[in-house]
C-alpha positions in Angstrom: -22.1 -68.7 44.6 -21.2 -65.1 45.4 -22.4 -62.5 47.9 -21.4 -58.9 48.8 -21.6 -56.8 52.0 -20.6 -53.2 52.4 -18.2 -52.1 55.2 -15.8 -49.2 55.7 -12.1 -48.4 56.0 -10.9 -45.5 58.1 -8.7 -42.7 56.8 -8.4 -40.4 59.8 -11.9 -39.6 60.9 -13.3 -40.3 57.4 -14.8 -43.7 56.6 -14.5 -44.9 53.0 -16.6 -47.5 51.4 -15.3 -51.1 51.1 -17.2 -53.9 49.3 -16.6 -57.3 50.8 -17.1 -59.8 48.0 -17.2 -63.5 48.9 -17.2 -66.3 46.3 -17.4 -70.1 46.8 -15.5 -72.0 44.1 -14.4 -75.6 43.6 -11.1 -76.8 45.0 -9.6 -77.6 48.3 -11.3 -76.3 51.5 -9.5 -73.1 52.2 -10.3 -69.5 53.0 -8.3 -66.6 51.4 -8.7 -62.9 52.1 -7.3 -60.5 49.5 -7.4 -56.7 49.3 -4.4 -55.2 51.0 -5.4 -56.1 54.6 -3.1 -55.9 57.6 -2.4 -58.8 60.1 -5.7 -58.3 61.9 -7.6 -58.6 58.6 -5.6 -61.8 57.7 -6.5 -63.3 61.0 -10.2 -62.7 60.3 -10.5 -66.1 58.6 -9.6 -67.9 61.8 -12.1 -65.8 63.9 -14.8 -66.4 61.3 -14.1 -70.2 61.3 -14.2 -70.3 65.1 -17.4 -68.2 65.3 -19.1 -70.6 62.8 -18.0 -73.6 64.9 -19.4 -71.9 68.0 -22.8 -71.7 66.2 -22.6 -75.3 65.0 -21.9 -74.3 61.4 -19.2 -75.7 59.2 -17.6 -73.9 56.4 -18.4 -75.5 53.0 -15.8 -77.9 51.5 -14.9 -75.3 48.9 -12.4 -72.6 48.2 -13.7 -69.4 49.8 -12.3 -66.1 48.4 -13.1 -62.9 50.3 -12.1 -59.8 48.3 -12.0 -56.4 50.0 -12.5 -53.8 47.2 -11.0 -51.4 46.3 -7.9 -53.6 46.4 -5.4 -50.6 46.6 -7.0 -49.1 49.7 -5.2 -50.3 52.9 -7.5 -52.1 55.3 -6.7 -52.2 59.1 -8.5 -53.6 62.1 -10.7 -56.4 63.2 -14.0 -54.8 62.3 -14.0 -56.7 58.9 -14.9 -60.0 60.7 -18.6 -59.4 60.7 -19.0 -58.3 57.1 -16.9 -61.3 55.9 -18.9 -63.7 58.0 -22.2 -62.3 56.7 -21.1 -62.5 53.1 -20.0 -66.1 53.7 -23.4 -67.0 55.3 -25.3 -65.3 52.4 -23.2 -67.3 49.9 -24.0 -70.5 51.9 -27.7 -69.7 52.0 -27.8 -69.5 55.8 -29.4 -66.0 55.4 -31.3 -64.8 52.4 -28.8 -63.4 49.9 -30.9 -60.2 49.5 -31.2 -59.6 53.3 -28.0 -57.6 53.3 -29.1 -55.2 50.6 -29.2 -51.7 52.1 -26.9 -52.5 55.0 -23.2 -51.9 55.9 -21.6 -53.9 58.7 -18.7 -53.8 61.1 -17.7 -55.7 64.1 -15.2 -58.2 65.6 -16.2 -61.8 66.2 -15.5 -63.9 69.2 -15.0 -67.6 68.9 -18.4 -68.3 70.5 -20.2 -66.2 67.9 -20.6 -63.0 70.0 -19.9 -59.7 68.3 -17.3 -57.7 70.1 -17.0 -53.9 70.2 -14.7 -52.1 67.8 -13.6 -48.5 67.3 -15.1 -46.1 64.8 -18.8 -46.8 65.1 -19.8 -43.1 64.9 -17.9 -42.2 61.7 -19.0 -45.6 60.2 -22.6 -44.8 60.9 -22.2 -41.3 59.4 -20.6 -42.8 56.2 -23.4 -45.4 56.0 -26.0 -42.8 56.2 -24.3 -40.8 53.4 -24.4 -43.9 51.2 -28.1 -44.3 52.1 -27.4 -47.5 54.0 -28.1 -48.7 57.5 -25.3 -50.0 59.8 -25.0 -53.3 61.5 -22.6 -52.9 64.5 -21.9 -54.6 67.8 -24.4 -54.2 70.6 -21.9 -52.3 72.7 -21.4 -49.8 69.8 -25.1 -49.3 69.2 -25.6 -46.2 71.5 -22.6 -44.6 69.9 -23.7 -45.3 66.3 -27.2 -44.0 67.1 -25.8 -40.5 67.4 -25.5 -40.5 63.6 -29.1 -39.3 63.4 -31.2 -40.7 60.5 -29.0 -43.7 59.9 -30.8 -47.1 60.5 -28.9 -49.1 63.2 -28.9 -52.8 64.0 -26.9 -53.7 67.1 -27.0 -57.5 67.7 -25.2 -59.2 70.5 -24.3 -62.3 68.5 -24.4 -63.8 65.1 -27.3 -66.0 66.2 -29.4 -62.9 67.0 -28.6 -61.4 63.6 -29.4 -64.6 61.7 -32.7 -64.9 63.5 -33.5 -61.3 62.7 -32.9 -61.8 59.0 -34.8 -65.1 58.9 -37.8 -63.5 60.7 -37.4 -65.5 64.0 -36.4 -62.5 66.1 -36.8 -58.7 65.6 -34.0 -56.5 66.7 -35.0 -53.0 67.9 -33.0 -49.9 67.0 -30.7 -48.8 69.8 -31.1 -45.4 71.5 -28.3 -42.8 71.5 -26.1 -42.9 74.6 -26.4 -40.2 77.3 -24.8 -36.7 77.2 -23.0 -36.1 80.5 -21.6 -32.8 81.9 -18.2 -34.2 82.6 -16.1 -33.5 85.7 -16.9 -30.5 87.8 -14.8 -27.5 86.8 -12.0 -26.5 89.1 -12.5 -23.1 90.6 -10.2 -20.1 90.2 -10.9 -19.2 93.9 -8.5 -22.0 94.8 -5.6 -20.0 93.4 -4.4 -17.3 95.8 -2.4 -14.4 94.4 -1.2 -14.4 90.7 -3.8 -11.9 89.6 -1.7 -11.0 86.6 -1.7 -14.7 85.5 -5.5 -15.0 86.1 -6.1 -12.0 83.9 -4.0 -13.6 81.1 -5.9 -16.8 81.5 -9.2 -15.0 81.1 -8.0 -13.2 78.0 -6.8 -16.5 76.5 -10.2 -18.1 77.2 -12.1 -15.2 75.6 -10.3 -15.3 72.3 -8.9 -18.9 72.2 -5.3 -17.7 72.4 -2.2 -19.8 73.1 -0.7 -19.2 76.5 2.6 -19.8 78.4 3.2 -19.7 82.1 6.8 -19.4 83.3 7.6 -19.5 87.0 9.3 -21.5 89.8 7.8 -24.7 91.2 4.7 -24.2 93.3 3.8 -20.9 91.7 0.4 -22.2 90.4 1.1 -22.8 86.7 -0.6 -26.2 86.5 -3.4 -25.1 88.8 -4.3 -22.3 86.4 -4.0 -24.4 83.3 -6.4 -27.0 84.9 -9.0 -24.2 85.4 -9.1 -23.0 81.8 -11.7 -25.6 80.7 -14.1 -24.2 83.3 -13.9 -20.8 81.7 -14.7 -22.1 78.2 -18.3 -22.6 77.0 -19.6 -26.1 76.3 -19.1 -27.7 73.0 -21.6 -26.7 70.3 -23.5 -29.5 68.5 -21.2 -29.2 65.5 -18.1 -29.2 67.8 -19.5 -32.2 69.8 -19.8 -34.2 66.6 -16.3 -33.3 65.3 -14.7 -34.1 68.7 -16.7 -37.3 69.2 -15.7 -38.7 65.7 -12.0 -38.3 66.7 -12.6 -40.0 70.0 -14.6 -42.8 68.3 -11.7 -43.6 65.9 -9.4 -43.7 69.0 -11.8 -46.0 70.8 -12.4 -43.5 73.7 -16.2 -43.4 73.7 -17.7 -45.8 76.3 -21.3 -47.0 75.8 -22.1 -44.2 73.5 -21.6 -41.6 76.3 -20.8 -38.1 75.0 -19.9 -35.0 76.9 -20.1 -31.3 76.1 -17.1 -30.5 78.3 -14.2 -29.5 76.2 -11.3 -32.0 76.0 -8.3 -31.4 78.2 -5.2 -33.4 77.3 -2.0 -33.2 79.4 0.6 -35.6 77.9 3.8 -36.3 79.9 6.9 -34.6 78.6 8.3 -38.0 77.6 5.7 -38.2 74.8 7.1 -38.8 71.4 6.3 -36.9 68.2 3.9 -39.7 67.1 2.2 -39.5 70.5 1.7 -35.8 70.1 0.7 -35.4 66.5 -0.5 -38.9 65.6 1.1 -41.8 63.9 2.4 -45.2 64.8 1.8 -48.4 62.9 -1.8 -47.6 62.2 -1.5 -43.8 62.1 -3.8 -43.2 65.1 -4.7 -39.7 66.3 -2.3 -38.0 68.6 -2.8 -35.8 71.7 -3.2 -32.7 69.6 -6.1 -34.3 67.7 -7.7 -35.9 70.9 -7.7 -32.3 72.3 -9.6 -31.0 69.2 -11.9 -28.1 70.2 -10.3 -28.2 73.6 -7.1 -27.6 75.6 -3.7 -29.2 75.1 -1.6 -28.6 78.2 2.2 -29.2 77.9 3.8 -29.0 81.4 7.6 -28.8 81.7 7.7 -27.5 78.1 11.5 -27.5 77.6 11.6 -31.2 78.7 9.7 -32.3 75.6 11.8 -33.5 72.6 12.7 -30.8 70.2 11.2 -32.6 67.2 8.1 -33.4 69.1 7.5 -29.7 70.0 8.3 -28.4 66.5 5.9 -30.9 65.0 3.1 -28.8 66.7 4.0 -25.7 64.7 1.9 -26.7 61.7 -1.2 -27.8 63.6 -1.2 -24.7 65.7 -1.4 -22.6 62.5 -3.7 -24.7 60.3 -5.9 -26.5 62.9 -5.2 -29.9 61.4 -2.4 -32.5 61.3 -1.3 -34.6 58.4 0.2 -38.0 59.3 2.3 -39.0 56.3 3.2 -42.7 55.8 4.7 -44.5 52.8 1.3 -46.1 52.0 -1.1 -43.4 53.2 -1.6 -39.8 54.1 -4.0 -39.4 57.0 -5.6 -36.1 58.0 -6.9 -35.4 61.5 -8.5 -32.2 62.9 -6.3 -30.5 65.5 -7.9 -27.1 66.4 -6.6 -26.7 69.9 -5.8 -24.0 72.5 -2.2 -24.6 73.6 -1.4 -23.9 77.3 2.2 -24.5 78.3 4.2 -24.2 81.5 7.9 -24.2 82.3 10.4 -23.3 85.0 12.8 -20.5 84.4 15.7 -22.9 84.4 16.6 -26.5 85.3 16.9 -25.8 89.1 13.5 -24.2 88.9 14.0 -20.8 90.5 15.8 -18.7 87.9 18.3 -15.9 88.6 16.5 -13.9 91.3 14.9 -14.4 94.8 15.5 -17.2 97.3 17.2 -20.2 95.9 18.4 -18.3 92.8 20.3 -20.3 90.3 24.0 -20.1 90.7 24.6 -20.5 87.0 22.3 -17.7 85.9 21.9 -16.4 83.2 23.6 -19.1 81.2 21.4 -21.9 82.8 18.3 -19.9 81.9 19.4 -19.5 78.3 20.4 -23.1 77.9 17.2 -24.4 79.4 14.6 -22.1 77.8 16.5 -22.3 74.5 15.3 -25.8 74.0 12.0 -24.2 72.9 12.4 -22.9 69.4 11.7 -19.3 68.4 9.1 -20.3 65.8 7.1 -22.2 68.4 7.4 -19.3 70.9 6.2 -17.0 68.1 2.9 -18.9 68.0 2.2 -18.3 71.7 0.1 -15.2 72.1 0.5 -14.6 75.9 3.5 -15.3 78.1 3.2 -14.7 81.8 6.1 -14.6 84.3 4.7 -15.9 87.6 6.6 -15.1 90.8 6.7 -17.5 93.7 3.7 -17.5 95.9 4.6 -15.9 99.3 3.3 -16.7 102.8 1.4 -13.4 102.7 -0.5 -14.6 99.6 -1.4 -17.9 101.2 -2.7 -16.1 104.3 -5.2 -14.1 102.3 -8.9 -15.2 102.2 -10.2 -16.8 99.0 -10.6 -14.3 96.2 -14.1 -12.7 95.8 -14.3 -13.8 92.1 -14.0 -17.3 90.9 -14.5 -19.3 87.8 -18.3 -18.5 87.5 -17.6 -14.7 87.3 -14.7 -15.0 84.9 -16.6 -17.5 82.7 -19.5 -15.0 82.4 -17.1 -12.4 81.0 -15.6 -14.9 78.7 -19.0 -15.9 77.4 -19.9 -12.3 76.8 -16.7 -11.6 74.9 -17.1 -14.7 72.7 -20.7 -13.8 72.0 -19.6 -10.4 70.7 -17.1 -12.1 68.4 -19.7 -14.4 66.9 -22.3 -11.7 66.5 -19.7 -9.4 64.8 -18.8 -12.2 62.4 -22.5 -12.8 61.5 -22.8 -9.1 60.5 -19.8 -9.2 58.1 -20.4 -10.8 54.6 -18.2 -13.9 53.9 -16.9 -13.9 57.4 -15.8 -17.2 59.1 -18.3 -18.9 61.4 -18.2 -21.0 64.6 -14.8 -21.4 66.2 -13.1 -19.9 63.2 -14.7 -16.6 64.0 -13.0 -16.3 67.3 -10.2 -13.7 67.5 -7.5 -16.3 68.0 -8.2 -17.6 64.4 -8.9 -14.2 62.7 -6.5 -13.2 59.9 -6.2 -11.1 56.7 -8.8 -8.7 55.7 -11.3 -10.0 58.2 -8.9 -9.3 61.1 -8.3 -5.7 59.8 -12.1 -5.2 59.6 -12.9 -6.4 63.1 -9.8 -4.7 64.8 -10.8 -1.1 63.9 -7.4 0.0 65.2 -7.0 3.7 66.0 -4.0 5.7 64.9 -2.3 5.7 68.3 -2.6 1.9 68.5 -1.3 1.4 65.0 1.7 3.7 65.7 2.6 1.7 68.8 2.3 -1.5 66.9 4.5 -0.2 64.1 7.2 1.0 66.4 7.3 -2.5 68.0 7.7 -4.1 64.6 10.4 -1.6 63.5 12.3 -2.3 66.7 12.3 -6.0 65.8 10.3 -6.9 68.9 7.6 -8.7 66.9 7.7 -10.7 63.7 5.1 -10.5 60.9 3.3 -13.4 62.5 3.7 -11.5 65.8 2.0 -8.5 64.3 -1.1 -10.5 63.5 -1.1 -12.3 66.9 -0.7 -9.0 68.8 -3.6 -7.5 66.9 -5.8 -10.6 67.6 -4.9 -10.3 71.3 -5.7 -6.6 71.4 -9.1 -7.3 69.8 -9.9 -9.8 72.5 -8.8 -7.4 75.3 -11.1 -4.8 73.8 -13.9 -7.3 73.6 -13.6 -8.0 77.3 -14.0 -4.3 78.0 -16.9 -4.1 75.5 -15.0 -1.5 73.4 -16.0 -1.0 69.8 -12.5 -0.6 68.4 -8.9 -1.5 69.4 -7.2 1.5 71.1 -3.6 2.1 72.1 -4.1 0.8 75.7 -5.3 -2.5 74.3 -2.3 -2.8 72.0 0.0 -1.9 74.9 -1.4 -4.7 77.1 -1.1 -7.2 74.2 2.5 -6.2 73.6 3.2 -6.6 77.3 2.1 -10.2 77.1 4.2 -10.8 74.0 7.5 -12.8 74.2 9.5 -13.0 71.0 11.5 -16.0 72.1 12.5 -18.0 75.2 16.1 -16.8 74.8 15.0 -13.2 74.7 13.0 -13.7 77.9 15.9 -15.3 79.6 18.2 -12.4 78.7 15.6 -9.9 79.7 15.0 -8.7 76.1 11.9 -8.2 74.0 8.5 -6.9 74.9 7.4 -8.5 78.1 
């Protein structure tokens, strides 16, 4: 007797079809699972056996072979328990053999027959819908899977409830999507006293989705400003919400199907490894750069990160995706992030000027900031030197403008960028239409650079102050500055401000060189 149930295997945020085929044959009573499964898949036979015992069922005295096809696709995780158990029950005649037609299944089994939650319900439901199938998933994952829209969802609490549903003794209702919450309240820029130059840079970065670096002594407000960037950004669009939620679903970060339109904000510790930042590990899970997709990745104490870990971000910052390469698989994750970094001028923290100046300057500055490679610095659009906050700054009353006013200007500038892209044939759309992602002919079209501005940019390039990549990034930044002013084209004054924010390398900044 044979039976088949559909399930999925995850490759990044994509769910690929897997057919679970179970056959009962003569021979000694044993259960064998084949199909390139990992340790968790191999242990499924014991969980299935225990769950059956919890229901008062016994496996038949036959050889049970469960084949996970295609056999050359790696299978990882415990979500294969439920489809294997359902296929065995169909082969045994516990449930009608045609009851599983039109359904895919995923879920981990407890030894008492309950169906435990597992990661990846949302991409699994999306894949099931694309195959014109419904999805059977754990009750705890039902609200998350229901976000897939038109996909039929069954979310039983236990195997007993599912058996009764298929045999007509109990009818399971479809779960409702989980709630959409606003997220934590945004922190206000009014809390930051002084540092007007840095606030301006933060607003420019938010308006065009540009990468940003703060450099200053301890207590100058670098982390405070970075934490206030999400409050300047608009909520996730419906498309961005789905993209981000699928990454979080694979990582198991969606609780009870609750989604939020607040943009992700990830701040890994500087001890994070390359795998933690870009993804990897035994099961090639998404890293911090993917968990921050469509949001902000904040790297505090930038030079304290490992050199390889930092340089592994160079590709994702350019392409908006990360490829995790393993001997048996290549997994792709989205990684379109806005990088915000912060660092001290040197190890002692105060640099070569002012009170508490480093006694080893400028060598200490060069050695410390030189840990950040030039190619990574070249991908940072704005670099801001932040002086120490003085007692006079702290005695000032709160600023008249806060996050609400700055966010309104950011929203207006972003709206200009999206409307401009809609008016240009074959222009990018969505987040790709923002100035921070513009390139090639499209960038030249939207820049509308005047002759004075082009001349200034050319002189900076001839002097070696910007690279070819720097030319593009300065032009992007100048376009954003012009958008904040509502200017139709990019003028010399916009290019000058963009160049003033440009730092060619950390070493150049330490030595006082470059355009800054």
